[in-house]
N, C-alpha and C positions, 0 to 999 in steps of 0.2 A: 414377846410374851414375858409376863412377870408374875412372881409369887412372893408374898410376904410371909416369912417362915418363922415358926417357933424355933428356938435354939435347939440344935442337934438334929434337925430334919435334913435329910440329904437323899441323893440317889433317886430311885423311882418315886419316892414320896414327894419330892420336889416336882417332878414332871407331872404328877397327878393333880397338883394344885395350880399349875400354870393357867393363866387367863390372858386373853388379848389385852395389850396395853397401848401399843402405838403402831399405826400402819403408815408405811412410807411408800410413796410412789417412786417409780424409777428415776424421775427428775430429782426428787428429794434425796434419794440415795447418792446420786452423782454430786450433789452440792455438799454432802458430808464426807466426800472422799478425801483422804489424806494419804497420798502415795498409793500403796496397795491395800490400805485399810479403810474402813468406814468408821468415822468417829462421830458418835451421836451423843449430844448433851441434852438431857431433858430433866427439868426440875421435878422433884418428887410430888406425888399427888396430894400430899398433906396428911397429917396425922402420924407420920413416921417419926420416931425419936432417935437420937444417937444411940447406937447399940442394937437397933433393929436389924434383922437379917433378911436379905432379899435374895431371890433367885431369878436369873434372867436366861432367856434362850431366844433364838431367832427361827422363824419359820418362813419359807418363801412361798409365794403365791403365783402360779402361772396359769395360762389358759390352755385347756386341753381340747378334746374332741367337741366339736360344735361350740367352741368358745366357752366351755364350762370351766369354772375355776377349779384348780387342783392345788392342794396343799402338800408341801413336803413334810417329812418328819421333823421333829425338833432338832436343832443343832445341839452341840454340847451345852451343858448347863453350867453357868458360872454363878457363884454365890458371893455376896459381899456383905459387909457390915456398915451401917450408916455411921458416918464420922461427923464430929463437930467441926464446923468451918467458920471463919470470920465473916463479917459483912463485906459488902463490896469494897474493893480497894479504892482508896482516896488519893487525890493529888496527882493523877496522871498528867504528865506534861510532855510536850514534844518540842525539840529544838533542832534547828538545822546546823550542821557542821559541813565542812568542805567535802567530807567523804562519807557521811552517814547522817541519818536522822536519829538523834539521841532521845530515847524514851526513858523517863524516870517516874517513880511513884513512891508513896509513903508506905512504910512497913505497917502491917496490921498489929493490933494489940496482942494477939495470940500467935504462938509459933506456927509456921507453915512449912511444908516441904519444898515447894517451888512455886513459880509463877508461870502462867501461860499468856503469851502475847498474841493478839489477833489483829489482822489488818484487812481493810476493805478499800477498794478504789471509789466506792460510792457512798458508804455509810449505811446502806440498807442492812437490815438485820440478817438477811440470808446471804449476804455477800462477804461476810468475814471469814477469813481463813487463818488457822493458827500458823505462825511463822517461827515461833521459838518457845522453848521451855527452859527456864533458868532459875538459879537460886539468888542471883543478885537483884538489886533494886534499880539497875540501869541496863539498858540494852541499846546497841547501836545497829540500826537497820541500814546496811550498805547497799541494799538492792532497791534503789530509787532513782527517779529522774527529776531533775530540776524543772519546776513549772507544773508538775502534776500534783493533784491533791491526793492525800492519804488520810484514812481514818483509822484509829487504833483504840483498842480496849484491852484490859488485862484482868485476869482472874487469879485467885490464890488457889493452890492445890495442897490438899492434906492427904497423906498416905499412911495407912496403918492396918494391921490385921488382914493383909492381903487385899485391901480395898483402896480406892482412890476417890476423893470427893473434891468438888470445886465450889468456890464461892460464887456469888452473883457477879455479873460483869460490872466493871467500873463504868463510870460515865465516859463515853467516847470522847476522844480529842481529835481535832482535824488540823492538818498542817499542809500548806503548799510551799515546799522548799524553793527558795530563790537563790540563785548563784550570785553572791555578793563577795566572793573570795577571789582576790586578784592572783595572778600567777607570781612565781618568784622572780626577782629581778634578774636580768641577764648577767652572766658571769664572764670574767676574763676578757673584758673589752680591751682591744688593742688598736691603736691608730698609727699609721705610717704614711709619711709623705712620699709619693712617687711622682712620676712625670706629670706635672700640671694637675694633680689631684691628690686628695687624702683618702687612703683606703682604710676602712674600718672592718674589723672582724671580731666576733665573740662566739662563745660556745652556744650551740643550739640548745634550745629549751626541751625538756622532757615532758612538759605539761601536755596532757592529752587533749585539752580543749583550747590550746593556744591558737589564736587567729593570726598573730604576726608580731612584728617589732616596730617601734617608733623611735626615730633618731632625733635628738635635740642638739643644737649647736649654739655656742656662745663665743662671740668675738670679744677682743679686748675693749673694755669700756662700753660694751653694749649688752643688752639683755638677752636672755635665752629665747631661741625660736625653734619651732618644729620644722625640720627640713624634709620630712617624708609626709606628703599629703595623705597617703594611705599606708596601712601597716605593711611592712615588708614580709614576704613569705620565707626568706632565707636570712641567715645571720651574717650578711655581708652588705656593705654600703660603700659607694664611691662618690665622694663629694668633689666635683670639679669646679665649684663656684668659690674659689679661694684666690687670695691676693698675696703676692710675694712680700715678705717682711712682716706678716701678721701672724699672731698666735690664735689657734682655734681649739676650743674645748668641747668635747662631745660627751653625751650621756645617752643611754639607750634604756627603753622600757619594753616590757612585753604586755600584750593585750589579748584577752581571751574572747571566746565566742559570745559571751554575755556583755562584753564591753568593759569589763574590769581591767584597769591598768595597774601594772606592778609599780613598785618603788623604782627609783633610778638605779642603774648600774653605777659602778665606780666611774669616775671621770678619766678621760684620756685627752691629753693636750699635745698639740703638734705645732711647731713653728714652720711656716712655709719660707723656704730660702730660694 
C-alpha cells in the first residue's frame, strides 16, 4: 500500500489515503527474502520529485472460508522523503584473484552514502541477491568456486531525512573465474645419501588444493629430468637409481588440482660415495 502525502500529514490521515500499489505472490516474496527480512525494490511510478513525501504499509491476503480472500489490517506505516540519486553506476569490472573475485567501479559525480552489490548465478533479473553494502569502490567476494559463472551489478545508495534511495542498477558484468594460480614452491628441501639410495624430504605444503609434488634431478654434465612420472602425495622421495662417484642435484615443485605447477624449490646436491 502506498500514499503520496502533503508535508505534515501523518497518523490516521496517512492510513486513510493508502491505496494498493504492488501485489506480491508467495513465490515473489521468497525471492525478495534477505535473512529474516523481505527487501523489495520498486522504481517510483513517475511524477514524484525529490522532496516528495510517501507513506507505505503492508497488508497480507489469505484464503478464508470457502476460499474467500481475507485481508489483514495495515501494518505499521512508514513515511519517507524522496531523495536525489545519481544515475546508474558506471565502469563495473570483475577480476579473478587467488582468493576472491575483485569487483570495482567508478565513483558517481554526486556524493552517495554507500553501494550495494548484487550477485546472480544465471544473470536473470529475478535471480540477483544482495551480498554486500559498502562505502568503498572495491569489494572482494571470497565466496566463489573456480569454473562457475557469476553475474554482478551494483547500485548507489543515498540516505537522508530518515529515508534511503537507490540508483538504477549498473550494467551487469559476468565472470567465470579460472584457477591459474600455482601453489607456493616446496620449502626446506633436504637430500641425504643412505645405503644405495638418496633420500629426499621437504616440508609439507599447506595449499588446500595441492595435488602433489614433482621431483626433478640433474646429473653432472647432463640436463634436468623429471624422475616422478606422477605427482607424489607425500613430501618424501627415495631415488635408488644412482651411481657411486657421481653428484646429483634435486629440485621439487608442487602441482595443484587445476594443473598449475609452482616454481622450483631450492636445490639440494648430494655426492654418492
